[in-house]
C-alpha positions in Angstrom: 0.0 0.0 0.0 1.4 3.4 -0.9 1.8 6.2 1.6 -1.1 8.3 0.2 -3.4 5.3 0.7 -2.2 4.9 4.3 -2.9 8.6 4.9 -6.4 8.3 3.5 -7.3 5.4 5.8 -6.1 7.4 8.9 -7.8 10.7 8.1 -8.8 12.7 4.9 -6.2 14.1 2.5 -7.3 17.6 1.5 -6.4 19.4 -1.7 -6.9 23.1 -1.6 -6.4 26.0 -4.1 -3.3 28.2 -3.6 -5.6 31.2 -3.0 -6.9 29.5 0.1 -3.6 29.2 1.9 -1.0 31.6 3.2 1.5 33.2 0.8 4.2 31.4 2.8 2.8 28.0 1.7 3.9 28.5 -1.9 7.4 29.4 -0.6 7.8 26.5 1.8 5.5 23.7 0.5 7.3 20.4 -0.1 10.5 21.7 1.5 12.0 20.2 4.6 13.6 23.2 6.2 15.2 23.4 9.6 16.4 26.7 11.1 19.2 26.2 13.7 19.4 28.8 16.6 22.5 30.5 15.2 20.9 30.9 11.7 17.7 32.3 13.4 19.7 34.8 15.4 21.7 36.0 12.4 18.5 36.3 10.4 16.7 38.2 13.1 19.6 40.7 13.4 19.4 41.3 9.6 15.7 41.8 9.8 16.1 44.2 12.7 18.8 46.2 10.9 16.5 46.8 7.9 13.1 47.1 9.5 13.5 48.7 12.9 15.2 52.0 11.8 12.5 52.7 9.2 9.7 51.7 11.6 11.1 53.8 14.3 11.7 56.9 12.1 8.1 56.7 10.7 6.5 56.2 14.1 8.5 59.1 15.5 7.2 61.3 12.7 3.6 60.2 12.8 3.4 61.0 16.5 5.3 64.2 16.1 2.9 65.2 13.4 -0.2 64.4 15.5 1.2 66.3 18.5 2.1 69.4 16.4 -1.4 70.6 17.3 -0.8 70.4 21.0 2.6 72.2 20.6 1.0 74.8 18.5 -1.4 75.7 21.3 1.5 77.6 23.0 3.1 78.7 19.8 0.2 81.0 18.7 -2.2 78.9 16.6 -5.3 79.8 18.7 -5.2 83.6 18.2 -3.6 83.3 14.8 -6.3 81.1 13.3 -9.0 82.8 15.4 -9.9 79.6 17.3 -11.9 79.3 20.6 -11.4 76.4 23.0 -14.2 74.4 21.6 -12.9 74.7 18.0 -9.4 73.7 19.2 -10.8 70.6 20.8 -12.7 69.8 17.6 -9.4 69.8 15.7 -8.2 67.0 17.9 -11.5 65.1 17.6 -12.0 65.4 13.8 -8.6 63.7 13.3 -9.9 60.6 15.1 -13.4 60.7 13.6 -11.8 60.6 10.2 -9.5 57.8 11.4 -12.7 56.0 12.6 -14.5 56.3 9.2 -11.5 55.2 7.1 -10.2 52.5 9.5 -12.1 49.6 7.9 -11.3 50.6 4.3 -7.6 51.2 5.2 -7.4 47.6 6.7 -9.0 46.2 3.6 -6.4 48.0 1.5 -3.6 46.7 3.6 -4.8 43.2 2.8 -5.4 43.9 -0.9 -2.3 45.9 -1.8 1.4 45.5 -0.9 1.7 46.7 2.7 4.9 48.8 2.4 3.7 50.6 -0.8 0.3 51.4 0.6 1.8 52.8 3.8 4.2 54.9 1.7 1.3 56.5 -0.3 -0.5 57.3 3.0 2.6 58.9 4.5 2.9 61.1 1.4 -0.7 62.2 1.6 -0.5 63.0 5.3 2.8 64.9 4.8 1.1 67.2 2.2 -1.8 67.7 4.6 0.6 68.7 7.4 2.5 71.1 5.2 -0.9 72.7 4.2 -1.6 73.6 7.9 0.9 76.5 7.5 -1.4 78.1 4.9 -4.5 77.9 7.0 -5.9 81.0 8.6 -9.2 79.7 9.9 -10.9 76.8 11.7 -12.3 75.5 8.4 -8.9 75.1 6.7 -7.3 73.4 9.7 -10.4 71.2 10.1 -9.9 69.9 6.5 -6.2 69.3 7.0 -6.8 67.4 10.2 -9.5 65.3 8.5 -7.1 64.3 5.7 -4.4 63.4 8.2 -6.7 61.2 10.2 -7.7 59.4 7.0 -4.1 58.7 6.0 -2.8 57.9 9.5 -5.3 55.0 9.8 -3.0 52.8 7.7 0.2 53.2 9.8 -0.3 51.4 13.2 -2.4 48.5 11.7 0.2 48.2 9.0 3.0 48.0 11.6 1.1 45.4 13.5 0.8 43.2 10.4 4.5 43.6 9.4 5.7 42.9 13.0 3.7 39.6 13.0 5.1 38.7 9.6 8.7 39.0 10.5 8.9 38.2 14.2 8.1 35.3 16.6 5.4 35.9 19.2 8.0 36.3 22.0 9.9 38.9 19.9 6.8 40.9 18.9 6.1 42.5 22.3 9.5 44.0 22.5 9.6 45.1 18.8 6.2 46.7 19.1 7.6 48.5 22.2 10.6 49.7 20.3 8.7 51.4 17.5 6.0 52.7 19.9 8.4 54.3 22.3 9.4 56.5 19.5 6.4 58.5 20.5 8.5 59.6 23.5 11.4 60.4 21.3 9.0 62.5 19.1 7.9 64.5 22.2 11.5 65.3 23.0 12.5 66.2 19.4 9.3 68.3 19.0 10.0 70.1 22.3 13.4 71.3 21.1 12.0 72.2 17.6 9.2 74.1 19.2 11.7 75.9 21.5 13.7 76.8 18.4 10.8 78.1 16.4 9.6 80.1 19.4 12.6 82.3 18.9 12.1 82.6 15.1 11.5 86.2 14.2 9.8 86.3 10.8 7.2 88.7 9.8 3.8 87.3 8.8 4.9 83.7 9.6 4.2 82.4 13.1 6.3 79.9 15.1 3.5 77.3 14.8 3.6 77.6 11.0 7.4 76.9 11.0 6.7 73.8 13.2 4.2 72.5 10.6 6.7 73.1 7.7 9.6 71.5 9.4 7.8 68.3 10.5 5.9 68.1 7.2 9.1 68.3 5.1 10.7 65.5 7.2 7.6 63.3 6.8 7.6 63.9 3.0 11.2 62.6 2.9 10.2 59.6 5.0 7.5 58.6 2.5 10.1 58.4 -0.3 12.4 56.3 1.9 9.5 53.9 2.7 8.5 53.5 -0.9 12.0 52.2 -1.9 13.2 50.5 1.3 10.3 49.1 3.3 9.4 45.5 2.4 5.9 44.2 1.9 6.5 40.7 3.5 9.3 38.3 4.2 8.4 36.4 1.0 9.6 39.2 -1.2 11.9 41.4 1.1 14.6 42.9 -1.1 17.3 42.6 1.6 16.8 38.8 2.0 18.2 36.2 -0.4 15.8 33.5 -1.7 17.2 31.0 0.8 16.8 33.6 3.7 13.2 34.2 2.7 12.4 30.6 3.2 14.2 30.6 6.6 12.5 33.8 7.6 9.1 32.2 7.0 10.0 29.0 8.6 11.3 30.9 11.7 7.9 32.4 12.4 6.0 29.1 11.8 5.8 28.7 15.6 3.4 31.6 15.7 0.7 29.5 13.9 -0.5 32.7 12.4 1.1 32.6 8.9 2.3 35.6 6.9 -0.6 36.9 4.8 -3.3 36.0 2.3 -4.5 38.5 -0.3 -8.0 37.0 -0.6 -10.7 38.4 1.6 -12.5 35.5 3.4 -16.0 36.5 4.4 -16.2 33.6 6.9 -13.1 34.8 8.7 -14.5 38.3 8.9 -17.8 37.0 10.4 -15.9 34.9 12.9 -14.5 38.1 14.4 -17.9 39.1 15.6 -18.7 35.6 16.9 -15.5 35.7 19.0 -16.1 37.0 22.6 -12.5 38.4 22.9 -13.2 40.8 20.0 -15.6 42.8 22.2 -13.0 42.9 25.1 -10.4 44.2 22.6 -12.9 46.9 21.4 -13.7 48.2 24.9 -10.1 48.0 26.0 -9.0 50.2 23.1 -11.8 52.7 23.7 -11.2 53.2 27.4 -7.4 53.2 27.1 -7.6 56.0 24.5 -9.8 58.4 26.3 -6.6 59.3 28.3 -4.8 59.9 25.0 -6.5 63.2 24.8 -3.6 64.4 26.9 -1.6 64.4 23.6 -3.2 67.7 22.5 -3.7 69.1 26.0 -0.4 68.5 27.7 1.1 71.9 26.8 -2.0 73.7 28.1 -2.1 71.6 31.3 1.5 72.3 32.2 1.2 75.9 31.3 -1.9 76.2 33.6 0.1 74.7 36.5 1.9 78.0 36.5 4.9 77.6 34.1 5.8 80.1 31.4 5.5 79.3 27.7 9.3 78.7 27.3 9.4 76.5 30.5 6.3 74.6 29.3 8.0 73.9 25.9 11.2 72.6 27.5 9.4 70.6 30.2 7.6 68.8 27.4 10.8 67.1 26.6 10.6 65.3 30.0 7.2 63.9 29.0 9.0 62.1 26.2 11.7 60.7 28.5 9.1 59.4 30.9 7.2 57.8 28.0 10.3 56.1 26.7 11.2 54.7 30.2 7.7 53.5 31.0 7.1 51.8 27.6 10.5 50.1 27.8 9.9 48.8 31.3 6.4 47.7 30.4 7.3 45.6 27.4 10.3 44.2 29.2 8.0 43.0 32.0 5.5 41.6 29.5 8.3 39.7 27.7 10.1 38.2 30.6 7.4 37.6 33.2 6.1 34.1 32.2 2.6 34.5 30.7 2.7 38.1 32.1 1.3 40.4 29.4 -1.9 41.2 31.3 -0.1 41.4 34.6 2.5 43.8 33.1 -0.3 46.0 31.8 -2.0 46.1 35.2 1.3 46.8 37.0 1.8 49.9 34.8 -1.7 51.1 35.4 -1.2 51.4 39.2 1.2 54.4 39.1 -0.9 56.0 36.4 -4.0 55.9 38.7 -1.9 57.3 41.5 -0.7 60.2 39.3 -4.2 61.1 38.2 -5.4 61.2 41.8 -2.5 63.4 42.9 -3.1 65.9 40.1 -6.7 66.1 41.3 -5.9 66.5 45.0 -2.7 68.4 45.4 -3.1 72.2 46.1 -2.8 74.6 43.2 0.3 76.3 44.6 2.3 73.1 44.6 3.1 73.3 40.9 6.2 71.0 41.2 4.1 68.3 42.8 1.4 68.7 40.1 4.1 68.5 37.4 5.6 65.2 38.8 2.1 63.8 39.3 1.3 64.5 35.7 4.5 62.7 34.6 3.5 59.7 36.7 0.1 59.6 34.9 2.0 59.0 31.7 2.4 55.3 32.8 -1.2 55.0 31.5 0.2 54.8 27.9 2.1 51.6 28.3 -0.7 49.0 28.7 -2.0 49.9 25.2 1.5 49.2 23.7 1.5 45.7 25.4 -2.0 45.1 24.2 -1.2 46.0 20.5 1.5 43.3 20.4 -0.8 40.8 22.2 -3.7 41.2 19.7 -1.4 40.1 16.8 -0.2 37.1 18.8 -3.6 35.7 19.7 -5.4 36.2 16.4 -4.8 33.9 13.4 -6.2 33.9 9.8 -5.2 36.9 7.7 -8.7 38.2 7.0 -9.5 37.7 10.7 -6.4 39.6 11.7 -7.1 42.7 9.5 -10.8 42.7 10.6 -9.8 42.4 14.3 -7.4 45.3 13.8 -10.2 47.3 12.3 -12.4 46.7 15.3 -9.5 47.5 17.7 -8.8 50.8 15.9 -12.4 51.8 15.6 -12.5 51.5 19.5 -9.2 53.4 19.5 -10.6 56.2 17.3 -13.8 56.5 19.4 -11.9 56.8 22.6 -9.6 59.5 21.1 -12.6 61.3 19.5 -14.5 61.5 22.8 -11.6 62.4 25.0 -11.0 66.0 23.9 -14.5 67.0 24.8 -13.9 66.6 28.5 -11.3 69.3 28.5 -13.8 72.2 28.7 -12.9 75.8 29.4 -15.0 75.8 32.5 -12.9 73.1 34.1 -9.6 75.0 33.7 -7.1 75.5 35.2 -7.3 72.4 37.5 -9.4 70.2 35.2 -10.8 68.1 38.1 -13.5 66.4 36.0 -11.2 65.2 33.2 -8.6 63.8 35.6 -11.4 62.0 37.5 -12.7 60.5 34.2 -9.2 59.4 33.3 -8.8 57.7 36.7 -11.9 55.7 36.1 -10.9 54.8 32.5 -7.5 53.4 33.6 -9.1 51.3 36.3 -11.7 49.9 33.8 -9.2 49.0 31.2 -6.9 47.3 33.7 -9.9 45.1 34.7 -10.5 44.4 31.0 -6.9 43.1 30.6 -7.5 40.6 33.3 -10.8 39.5 31.7 -9.0 38.9 28.4 -6.4 36.8 30.2 -9.1 34.8 32.0 -10.9 34.1 28.8 -7.7 32.9 27.1 -6.9 30.6 30.0 -10.3 29.1 29.7 -9.9 28.5 26.0 -6.5 26.9 26.3 -7.7 24.6 29.0 -10.7 23.6 26.9 -8.4 22.8 23.9 -6.1 20.8 26.1 -9.0 18.4 26.9 -10.0 17.9 23.3 -8.7 15.1 21.0 -6.1 16.4 18.6 -7.6 17.7 15.3 -6.0 15.7 12.4 -8.2 17.1 9.6 -5.5 19.5 8.5 -2.4 17.3 8.9 -2.3 16.2 5.2 -3.1 19.2 3.0 -1.7 19.6 -0.5 -1.6 22.4 -3.0 -1.1 22.1 -6.8 1.8 24.2 -8.0 4.2 24.3 -10.9 7.8 23.4 -10.2 10.8 25.0 -11.8 10.4 22.9 -14.9 6.8 23.9 -15.4 5.4 20.5 -14.3 2.3 20.6 -12.1 2.9 18.8 -8.8 1.2 18.4 -5.5 3.1 19.7 -2.5 2.3 19.3 1.2 1.5 22.5 3.2 2.4 22.9 6.8 -0.7 23.5 9.0 0.8 26.8 10.2 0.5 28.2 6.6 -3.1 27.1 5.8 -4.5 30.5 6.8 -6.6 29.0 9.5 -8.1 31.2 12.2 -7.2 30.7 15.9 -10.7 29.1 16.4 -10.4 26.8 13.4 -6.9 25.6 14.4 -7.5 23.7 17.6 -3.7 23.2 18.0 -3.4 27.0 18.4 -2.7 28.0 22.0 -3.2 31.6 23.2 -0.1 33.2 24.7 -0.9 34.9 28.0 
């Protein structure tokens, strides 16, 4: 009896179309590849060298560009563009409402088109919109620019999540996500020094805030060109990897059980997202965690209202960036090295954030140093979302399911960011007791949601441990042409069948 007959007697042999499986299946099918630890380490270093600098530069610029509005608040944009407090808040909100509207189309585009090229186009569009801020003299013009920026920025973080999961193992993803996300802190430092410099610019008919928009917009424009030529779309076609290294790169991340990508939209996977209980926990976590992100556009006004001068406020903003870098690095390190500790690391980082919010609300107004340090402690609240971003990619499989889940997460993200600015009303200034109380509650709620996510994943893993092993996908073949043009059948590894985490019962959720 031949081997195929023996397989058929044990369990079914499946033949599937190449469009059904992950793109990595065509690269690795029929090949017996083993990656030794030294090879894996060398390959990871090479990937880091080519990916991380570009991802860090872009994330630095995207956050710098978003926070130019907050910096501009003390550089003259409010009187120059004839804005009131409500209109200024709306400029922060419209960015995220646009982000919300375009998040689903952006994620569909990230699946349909090459990821690197699609992100490059969006970076270019947002750079032009940022440069256009400098020509705006009214609320309407700034409103339009912020709307376009929100539309374009919706491709960046989801795109980074996809790329990170394509190139790195689940253990590596948390730290790599932390590395590019902590560039937000670097952006705050860089922007603080740029703002300090333009504050001393003496040009007639051109305000310091306009110079800030021109400088950051020009750097972002250059970044878009670099991305077009240098940023890869996936490990299967990365220009800096040899054909042999591409196979090894794909084989290296097989342990994730999430594959690389599949360009065909699968309706059944999209529907599964809304049948999966953890999706709703993701959505509410993203929403509550981003209400506090309204600090991005308010931080300069808050510190200024503690009693510091404009120049002092601008320079003190650099410390915000240092605190953000340290807290994110500590948080992702804890999440990586505490066994099954992602949720626990997020909760640990939430505790000082809650303390900081309470102190800002209760310290006397004359204690401006104490208020400033309490505000800095509240910045710990950013870190749990960074840990969460990496975690979502590690516990979601099936490419269509991943991009749909990302859409749900970032719709929650956009709603939280859109709602947040409206609590910073003029009548609450200068102490803003109500906004700080709301943030305290939001931090507590999202810490609880993290623990709920973990409890659900523990339950799912235990349930799967008690099931009989699913052998239905052990022998799956695709029909492909070999190098001689002959049609042959090649076996596909289960990890590259583009199965969802619910379909693949061998999938175990990392905690």
